[in-house]
C-alpha positions as CSV (number, residue, x, y, z in Angstrom):
1,M,61.4,120.1,147.3
2,L,60.1,122.2,150.4
3,Q,58.7,125.5,148.5
4,A,57.1,123.1,146.0
5,R,55.5,121.0,148.6
6,E,54.0,124.5,149.9
7,R,53.1,125.4,146.5
8,T,51.1,122.3,145.4
9,R,49.4,122.7,149.2
10,L,48.7,126.3,148.3
11,N,47.7,125.3,144.9
12,L,45.4,122.4,146.3
13,S,43.8,125.3,149.2
14,H,42.8,127.4,146.0
15,S,41.3,124.5,144.1
16,F,37.6,125.7,143.4
17,Q,35.3,125.8,140.7
18,D,31.9,127.5,140.9
19,G,32.4,126.5,144.6
20,K,33.1,123.4,144.6
21,P,36.6,121.6,144.9
22,Y,37.7,120.3,141.9
23,I,40.4,118.4,142.8
24,L,39.5,115.3,144.9
25,S,42.7,113.7,146.3
26,L,46.4,115.6,145.4
27,E,49.3,113.2,146.6
28,A,53.2,114.1,145.6
29,G,56.4,112.6,147.1
30,A,60.2,111.8,145.8
31,S,60.2,108.4,143.7
32,M,62.1,106.0,145.5
33,E,65.6,104.5,143.5
34,D,65.0,101.8,141.7
35,P,64.9,101.0,138.2
36,R,61.4,101.3,137.3
37,N,61.2,105.1,138.3
38,Q,62.8,105.5,134.5
39,G,65.3,108.3,136.0
40,Y,62.1,110.5,137.7
41,T,63.0,112.2,140.6
42,L,59.3,113.0,141.6
43,A,55.4,111.4,140.9
44,V,52.6,113.2,141.6
45,T,48.9,111.3,141.3
46,S,45.7,113.7,141.4
47,K,42.2,112.7,140.7
48,Y,39.1,114.6,139.8
49,A,35.5,113.5,139.2
50,S,35.5,113.9,135.8
51,K,37.3,114.6,132.6
52,E,36.4,118.3,132.6
53,D,37.7,119.3,136.3
54,M,41.2,117.4,134.9
55,D,40.8,119.6,132.0
56,Y,39.5,122.8,133.9
57,Y,42.6,122.6,136.0
58,D,45.1,121.1,133.3
59,N,43.9,124.7,131.2
60,E,42.5,126.9,133.2
61,C,43.4,127.0,136.8
62,E,45.3,130.4,138.4
63,A,47.0,128.6,140.6
64,H,48.3,125.5,138.7
65,K,49.6,128.1,136.0
66,H,51.7,129.4,138.6
67,L,52.8,125.9,140.1
68,K,53.7,124.8,136.0
69,S,55.5,128.4,136.0
70,Y,57.8,127.8,139.2
71,A,58.3,124.6,138.7
72,K,59.3,125.0,135.3
73,P,63.2,125.5,135.3
74,M,63.4,122.5,137.5
75,V,62.0,120.3,135.3
76,Q,64.2,117.8,133.1
77,G,61.0,115.7,131.6
78,V,57.3,115.2,132.5
79,M,55.5,112.0,131.9
80,T,51.7,111.9,131.8
81,V,48.9,109.5,131.7
82,F,45.3,110.1,132.1
83,F,43.4,106.7,133.1
84,E,40.1,105.8,134.4
85,D,39.5,103.3,137.0
86,A,38.6,100.2,135.6
87,I,39.0,98.0,139.3
88,N,36.8,100.6,141.1
89,S,34.3,101.8,139.0
90,S,30.8,101.0,139.1
91,G,29.6,100.3,135.5
92,H,32.3,97.7,134.6
């Protein structure tokens, strides 16, 4: 887990596009023993200013490509959920 943590920190420190950071926040940690975790042992939450920034990170970011390549042999399943904040957004 330590190597993955350091790679994630490196990933975050290189998350710039056109000189601006495109990841607003990134959190990761081991899931707690609980039936609701559905067998997942790691949870990651990342926040972006726009869907375009998230798409850039997911599809074009070199640091993210390296992180995915590193993690792939250890990953047995992935659940990804995209959502927009409906509680704190100013438009609702």
